[in-house]
C-alpha atoms as an extended CHARMM CRD file, in Angstrom:
* protein
*
       164  EXT
         1         1  MET       CA              0.0000000000       -0.1060000000       -0.0810000000  PROA      1               0.0000000000
         2         2  GLU       CA              2.8690000000        2.4660000000        0.6410000000  PROA      2               0.0000000000
         3         3  PHE       CA              4.1600000000        1.6630000000       -2.5600000000  PROA      3               0.0000000000
         4         4  LEU       CA              1.1750000000        2.7080000000       -4.2870000000  PROA      4               0.0000000000
         5         5  GLU       CA              0.8440000000        5.8380000000       -2.0640000000  PROA      5               0.0000000000
         6         6  ASN       CA              4.4430000000        6.7780000000       -2.9440000000  PROA      6               0.0000000000
         7         7  THR       CA              3.7880000000        6.0110000000       -6.9990000000  PROA      7               0.0000000000
         8         8  LEU       CA              0.7520000000        8.0430000000       -6.7620000000  PROA      8               0.0000000000
         9         9  GLY       CA              2.3430000000       11.0530000000       -4.9620000000  PROA      9               0.0000000000
        10        10  GLU       CA              5.1140000000       11.0230000000       -7.5280000000  PROA      10              0.0000000000
        11        11  LEU       CA              2.9290000000       10.9880000000      -10.5110000000  PROA      11              0.0000000000
        12        12  PHE       CA              1.1500000000       14.0070000000       -9.3560000000  PROA      12              0.0000000000
        13        13  GLN       CA              3.7740000000       16.1040000000       -8.0190000000  PROA      13              0.0000000000
        14        14  LEU       CA              5.0370000000       19.3010000000       -9.8370000000  PROA      14              0.0000000000
        15        15  GLU       CA              8.2790000000       18.7240000000      -11.5860000000  PROA      15              0.0000000000
        16        16  LEU       CA              8.6180000000       22.3500000000      -13.1880000000  PROA      16              0.0000000000
        17        17  PRO       CA              7.4010000000       25.4050000000      -11.2640000000  PROA      17              0.0000000000
        18        18  LEU       CA              3.9970000000       26.7070000000      -12.1910000000  PROA      18              0.0000000000
        19        19  HSD       CA              4.8400000000       29.7580000000      -14.0880000000  PROA      19              0.0000000000
        20        20  GLU       CA              7.1530000000       28.1430000000      -16.1240000000  PROA      20              0.0000000000
        21        21  LEU       CA              4.6530000000       25.4810000000      -17.3610000000  PROA      21              0.0000000000
        22        22  LEU       CA              2.3320000000       28.3240000000      -18.2230000000  PROA      22              0.0000000000
        23        23  ILE       CA              5.0370000000       30.2750000000      -19.9680000000  PROA      23              0.0000000000
        24        24  ARG       CA              6.2100000000       27.5370000000      -21.8900000000  PROA      24              0.0000000000
        25        25  GLY       CA              2.6610000000       26.3870000000      -22.9860000000  PROA      25              0.0000000000
        26        26  SER       CA              1.8920000000       30.2790000000      -23.9350000000  PROA      26              0.0000000000
        27        27  LEU       CA              4.9000000000       30.7720000000      -26.1940000000  PROA      27              0.0000000000
        28        28  LEU       CA              4.6420000000       27.2580000000      -27.7300000000  PROA      28              0.0000000000
        29        29  TYR       CA              0.8740000000       27.9140000000      -28.9050000000  PROA      29              0.0000000000
        30        30  LEU       CA              1.6250000000       31.5210000000      -30.0340000000  PROA      30              0.0000000000
        31        31  GLY       CA              4.6750000000       30.7910000000      -31.6900000000  PROA      31              0.0000000000
        32        32  ILE       CA              3.4610000000       28.0180000000      -33.6000000000  PROA      32              0.0000000000
        33        33  LEU       CA              0.1170000000       30.0400000000      -34.4570000000  PROA      33              0.0000000000
        34        34  PHE       CA              2.6380000000       32.6540000000      -35.7700000000  PROA      34              0.0000000000
        35        35  LEU       CA              4.5710000000       30.4650000000      -37.7220000000  PROA      35              0.0000000000
        36        36  MET       CA              1.7390000000       28.6820000000      -39.2300000000  PROA      36              0.0000000000
        37        37  ARG       CA              0.3180000000       32.1060000000      -40.2450000000  PROA      37              0.0000000000
        38        38  VAL       CA              3.0780000000       32.9280000000      -42.2900000000  PROA      38              0.0000000000
        39        39  LEU       CA              3.1340000000       29.7580000000      -44.2090000000  PROA      39              0.0000000000
        40        40  PRO       CA              1.3200000000       29.1470000000      -47.3220000000  PROA      40              0.0000000000
        41        41  ARG       CA             -2.1340000000       27.9560000000      -46.7610000000  PROA      41              0.0000000000
        42        42  ARG       CA             -2.1250000000       24.6080000000      -48.3570000000  PROA      42              0.0000000000
        43        43  THR       CA              0.6290000000       23.6570000000      -45.4860000000  PROA      43              0.0000000000
        44        44  GLY       CA             -1.9110000000       23.0210000000      -42.7610000000  PROA      44              0.0000000000
        45        45  GLY       CA             -4.0280000000       20.4580000000      -44.8010000000  PROA      45              0.0000000000
        46        46  GLU       CA             -7.5060000000       20.6030000000      -44.2950000000  PROA      46              0.0000000000
        47        47  LEU       CA             -7.6130000000       21.8520000000      -40.7520000000  PROA      47              0.0000000000
        48        48  ALA       CA             -8.1020000000       25.5340000000      -39.8040000000  PROA      48              0.0000000000
        49        49  THR       CA             -4.6410000000       26.7640000000      -38.6570000000  PROA      49              0.0000000000
        50        50  MET       CA             -5.6210000000       27.5210000000      -34.7860000000  PROA      50              0.0000000000
        51        51  ASP       CA             -7.3120000000       23.8620000000      -34.9670000000  PROA      51              0.0000000000
        52        52  LEU       CA             -4.1750000000       22.0750000000      -36.3550000000  PROA      52              0.0000000000
        53        53  VAL       CA             -1.9930000000       24.3240000000      -33.9860000000  PROA      53              0.0000000000
        54        54  PHE       CA             -4.1040000000       23.0380000000      -30.7850000000  PROA      54              0.0000000000
        55        55  ILE       CA             -4.2860000000       19.9400000000      -31.7480000000  PROA      55              0.0000000000
        56        56  LEU       CA             -0.3920000000       19.0140000000      -32.3410000000  PROA      56              0.0000000000
        57        57  LEU       CA              0.1890000000       20.8340000000      -29.1500000000  PROA      57              0.0000000000
        58        58  ILE       CA             -2.3130000000       19.1290000000      -26.9700000000  PROA      58              0.0000000000
        59        59  ALA       CA             -0.8440000000       15.6220000000      -28.7400000000  PROA      59              0.0000000000
        60        60  GLU       CA              2.7320000000       16.8790000000      -27.8450000000  PROA      60              0.0000000000
        61        61  ALA       CA              1.8030000000       17.9430000000      -23.9610000000  PROA      61              0.0000000000
        62        62  ALA       CA             -0.1060000000       14.4250000000      -23.5610000000  PROA      62              0.0000000000
        63        63  THR       CA              3.0530000000       12.8020000000      -24.7610000000  PROA      63              0.0000000000
        64        64  HSD       CA              5.0140000000       14.1800000000      -22.1280000000  PROA      64              0.0000000000
        65        65  GLY       CA              2.6530000000       13.2760000000      -19.6870000000  PROA      65              0.0000000000
        66        66  LEU       CA              2.6600000000        9.4470000000      -20.5990000000  PROA      66              0.0000000000
        67        67  GLY       CA              6.6830000000        9.3970000000      -20.8710000000  PROA      67              0.0000000000
        68        68  GLU       CA              8.6650000000       12.4160000000      -20.8520000000  PROA      68              0.0000000000
        69        69  TYR       CA              7.5530000000       14.1580000000      -17.8080000000  PROA      69              0.0000000000
        70        70  THR       CA              7.0250000000       11.8650000000      -14.7760000000  PROA      70              0.0000000000
        71        71  SER       CA              4.3880000000       14.2240000000      -13.4530000000  PROA      71              0.0000000000
        72        72  ILE       CA              0.9610000000       13.9710000000      -14.7500000000  PROA      72              0.0000000000
        73        73  THR       CA              0.2200000000       17.4960000000      -13.2060000000  PROA      73              0.0000000000
        74        74  ASP       CA              2.6510000000       19.0150000000      -15.3860000000  PROA      74              0.0000000000
        75        75  ALA       CA              1.1360000000       17.6270000000      -18.4760000000  PROA      75              0.0000000000
        76        76  LEU       CA             -2.5350000000       18.4020000000      -17.3670000000  PROA      76              0.0000000000
        77        77  ILE       CA             -1.4180000000       22.1810000000      -16.3720000000  PROA      77              0.0000000000
        78        78  THR       CA              0.2690000000       22.3410000000      -20.0040000000  PROA      78              0.0000000000
        79        79  ILE       CA             -2.7600000000       21.0320000000      -21.7230000000  PROA      79              0.0000000000
        80        80  MET       CA             -5.0170000000       23.2840000000      -19.6340000000  PROA      80              0.0000000000
        81        81  THR       CA             -2.6630000000       26.2780000000      -20.7620000000  PROA      81              0.0000000000
        82        82  LEU       CA             -3.0200000000       25.3580000000      -24.5210000000  PROA      82              0.0000000000
        83        83  MET       CA             -6.6740000000       25.0430000000      -23.9130000000  PROA      83              0.0000000000
        84        84  PHE       CA             -6.8640000000       28.3040000000      -22.2710000000  PROA      84              0.0000000000
        85        85  TRP       CA             -5.1900000000       30.1360000000      -25.3660000000  PROA      85              0.0000000000
        86        86  ASN       CA             -7.3980000000       28.2620000000      -27.9070000000  PROA      86              0.0000000000
        87        87  TYR       CA            -10.4090000000       29.4010000000      -26.0750000000  PROA      87              0.0000000000
        88        88  MET       CA             -9.3910000000       32.9500000000      -25.8130000000  PROA      88              0.0000000000
        89        89  ILE       CA             -8.0140000000       33.4420000000      -29.1290000000  PROA      89              0.0000000000
        90        90  ASN       CA            -11.1020000000       32.0880000000      -30.6980000000  PROA      90              0.0000000000
        91        91  MET       CA            -13.2850000000       34.2760000000      -28.4510000000  PROA      91              0.0000000000
        92        92  LEU       CA            -11.0760000000       37.2710000000      -29.3890000000  PROA      92              0.0000000000
        93        93  CYS       CA            -11.6620000000       36.1940000000      -33.3400000000  PROA      93              0.0000000000
        94        94  PHE       CA            -15.6390000000       35.9050000000      -32.6200000000  PROA      94              0.0000000000
        95        95  TYR       CA            -15.6420000000       39.4350000000      -31.0940000000  PROA      95              0.0000000000
        96        96  PHE       CA            -12.9120000000       41.2610000000      -32.6430000000  PROA      96              0.0000000000
        97        97  PRO       CA            -12.4250000000       40.9030000000      -36.4290000000  PROA      97              0.0000000000
        98        98  PHE       CA             -9.0900000000       42.4210000000      -36.2690000000  PROA      98              0.0000000000
        99        99  PHE       CA             -7.5850000000       39.4260000000      -34.3570000000  PROA      99              0.0000000000
       100       100  GLU       CA             -9.3200000000       37.0110000000      -37.1350000000  PROA      100             0.0000000000
       101       101  LYS       CA             -7.2740000000       38.7060000000      -39.7240000000  PROA      101             0.0000000000
       102       102  LEU       CA             -4.2350000000       37.9640000000      -37.4210000000  PROA      102             0.0000000000
       103       103  VAL       CA             -4.4730000000       34.4280000000      -37.1700000000  PROA      103             0.0000000000
       104       104  SER       CA             -6.3980000000       33.2440000000      -40.3160000000  PROA      104             0.0000000000
       105       105  ALA       CA             -5.5160000000       34.2180000000      -43.9370000000  PROA      105             0.0000000000
       106       106  PRO       CA             -8.0560000000       35.7310000000      -46.0110000000  PROA      106             0.0000000000
       107       107  PRO       CA             -9.1480000000       33.9630000000      -49.2620000000  PROA      107             0.0000000000
       108       108  LEU       CA             -6.7940000000       34.3760000000      -52.0330000000  PROA      108             0.0000000000
       109       109  LEU       CA             -8.0470000000       34.8070000000      -55.5000000000  PROA      109             0.0000000000
       110       110  ILE       CA             -6.4380000000       32.4450000000      -57.9010000000  PROA      110             0.0000000000
       111       111  VAL       CA             -8.9520000000       32.4670000000      -60.8290000000  PROA      111             0.0000000000
       112       112  LYS       CA            -10.9140000000       35.2350000000      -62.3850000000  PROA      112             0.0000000000
       113       113  GLU       CA            -13.3450000000       35.3600000000      -64.6970000000  PROA      113             0.0000000000
       114       114  GLY       CA            -11.6770000000       32.2210000000      -66.4060000000  PROA      114             0.0000000000
       115       115  ARG       CA             -8.1760000000       33.7990000000      -66.2800000000  PROA      115             0.0000000000
       116       116  LEU       CA             -5.5830000000       32.3340000000      -64.0470000000  PROA      116             0.0000000000
       117       117  LEU       CA             -3.8760000000       34.5640000000      -61.5720000000  PROA      117             0.0000000000
       118       118  ARG       CA             -0.2430000000       32.8290000000      -61.6360000000  PROA      118             0.0000000000
       119       119  ARG       CA              1.0930000000       35.0740000000      -59.3260000000  PROA      119             0.0000000000
       120       120  ASN       CA             -1.2550000000       34.0740000000      -56.7190000000  PROA      120             0.0000000000
       121       121  MET       CA             -1.0870000000       30.5960000000      -57.8860000000  PROA      121             0.0000000000
       122       122  ARG       CA              2.9640000000       30.7270000000      -57.1770000000  PROA      122             0.0000000000
       123       123  ARG       CA              2.5270000000       32.3110000000      -53.7580000000  PROA      123             0.0000000000
       124       124  GLU       CA              0.3630000000       29.0640000000      -52.7490000000  PROA      124             0.0000000000
       125       125  TYR       CA              2.4780000000       26.8670000000      -54.8050000000  PROA      125             0.0000000000
       126       126  ILE       CA             -0.8520000000       25.6450000000      -56.8810000000  PROA      126             0.0000000000
       127       127  THR       CA              0.2010000000       24.1170000000      -60.0090000000  PROA      127             0.0000000000
       128       128  GLN       CA             -2.2790000000       24.3430000000      -63.2120000000  PROA      128             0.0000000000
       129       129  GLU       CA             -2.5590000000       20.5120000000      -62.7150000000  PROA      129             0.0000000000
       130       130  GLU       CA             -3.7980000000       20.6450000000      -59.3460000000  PROA      130             0.0000000000
       131       131  LEU       CA             -6.1960000000       23.4780000000      -60.0970000000  PROA      131             0.0000000000
       132       132  MET       CA             -8.0990000000       21.6880000000      -62.8590000000  PROA      132             0.0000000000
       133       133  GLU       CA             -8.2310000000       18.5400000000      -60.7340000000  PROA      133             0.0000000000
       134       134  ASN       CA             -9.9190000000       20.6610000000      -57.8310000000  PROA      134             0.0000000000
       135       135  LEU       CA            -12.0440000000       22.2300000000      -60.4910000000  PROA      135             0.0000000000
       136       136  HSD       CA            -13.1220000000       18.7240000000      -62.0360000000  PROA      136             0.0000000000
       137       137  LYS       CA            -13.9230000000       17.4330000000      -58.3730000000  PROA      137             0.0000000000
       138       138  LYS       CA            -16.3650000000       20.1980000000      -58.4790000000  PROA      138             0.0000000000
       139       139  GLY       CA            -17.9580000000       19.4630000000      -61.6600000000  PROA      139             0.0000000000
       140       140  VAL       CA            -16.2900000000       22.3640000000      -63.7680000000  PROA      140             0.0000000000
       141       141  GLY       CA            -14.4880000000       20.9080000000      -66.8610000000  PROA      141             0.0000000000
       142       142  ASP       CA            -12.9870000000       24.1840000000      -68.4550000000  PROA      142             0.0000000000
       143       143  LEU       CA            -11.6470000000       27.3710000000      -67.0210000000  PROA      143             0.0000000000
       144       144  ASN       CA            -14.0820000000       29.5830000000      -68.9580000000  PROA      144             0.0000000000
       145       145  GLU       CA            -17.0360000000       28.1600000000      -66.9500000000  PROA      145             0.0000000000
       146       146  VAL       CA            -15.2130000000       29.6720000000      -63.4290000000  PROA      146             0.0000000000
       147       147  LYS       CA            -16.2000000000       33.2890000000      -62.3410000000  PROA      147             0.0000000000
       148       148  ALA       CA            -13.7360000000       33.0420000000      -59.4840000000  PROA      148             0.0000000000
       149       149  ALA       CA            -11.6710000000       30.3060000000      -57.5380000000  PROA      149             0.0000000000
       150       150  TYR       CA            -10.1860000000       31.3770000000      -54.1920000000  PROA      150             0.0000000000
       151       151  VAL       CA             -7.6500000000       29.4640000000      -51.9020000000  PROA      151             0.0000000000
       152       152  GLU       CA             -9.1930000000       29.5240000000      -48.6150000000  PROA      152             0.0000000000
       153       153  ALA       CA             -7.4610000000       29.9340000000      -45.0650000000  PROA      153             0.0000000000
       154       154  ASP       CA             -7.7410000000       26.2520000000      -44.6190000000  PROA      154             0.0000000000
       155       155  GLY       CA             -6.1700000000       25.3330000000      -47.8790000000  PROA      155             0.0000000000
       156       156  HSD       CA             -9.3360000000       24.3620000000      -49.6350000000  PROA      156             0.0000000000
       157       157  ILE       CA            -10.2510000000       25.6030000000      -53.1140000000  PROA      157             0.0000000000
       158       158  SER       CA            -13.6140000000       26.8910000000      -53.6740000000  PROA      158             0.0000000000
       159       159  VAL       CA            -15.3110000000       27.7380000000      -57.0530000000  PROA      159             0.0000000000
       160       160  ILE       CA            -17.5090000000       30.1240000000      -58.1540000000  PROA      160             0.0000000000
       161       161  SER       CA            -19.0260000000       29.0750000000      -61.4020000000  PROA      161             0.0000000000
       162       162  LYS       CA            -20.4140000000       31.2280000000      -64.2190000000  PROA      162             0.0000000000
       163       163  LYS       CA            -23.6410000000       28.9060000000      -64.6020000000  PROA      163             0.0000000000
       164       164  LYS       CA            -26.7170000000       29.8490000000      -62.6350000000  PROA      164             0.0000000000
């Protein structure tokens, strides 16, 4: 019984000071969010950037709780810090559009009235073949049928067809 009490005590005892865990979690979340914002949109895959950052960091913090940390409390504090920042940034984006512009890229026009905007395509590393594949998946067979196509903040391509 004493062994169990000692083991449980070690599992929940803080290894790092509380303020260090809070600072590490905060800097990691905000730093990766910033870095993801400057990458091309398609780098993040299908998730919104904030969601991707949140999931990656939660997984990383949980991994430490399972192995690298010996204290579950350290991992839980780090996870709660990440959850706090995710909640706060989502709330700020909802109430203040300025914050949304900081963390989410606006849609980028890549086709206008059937004409390719190659400069914008180059910015997002989208080839004409990739664009045409996306158009075909949306039932568009020819560029002349496209009024506008955008690369959205989550990396997807949305298409506005000329057809009514």
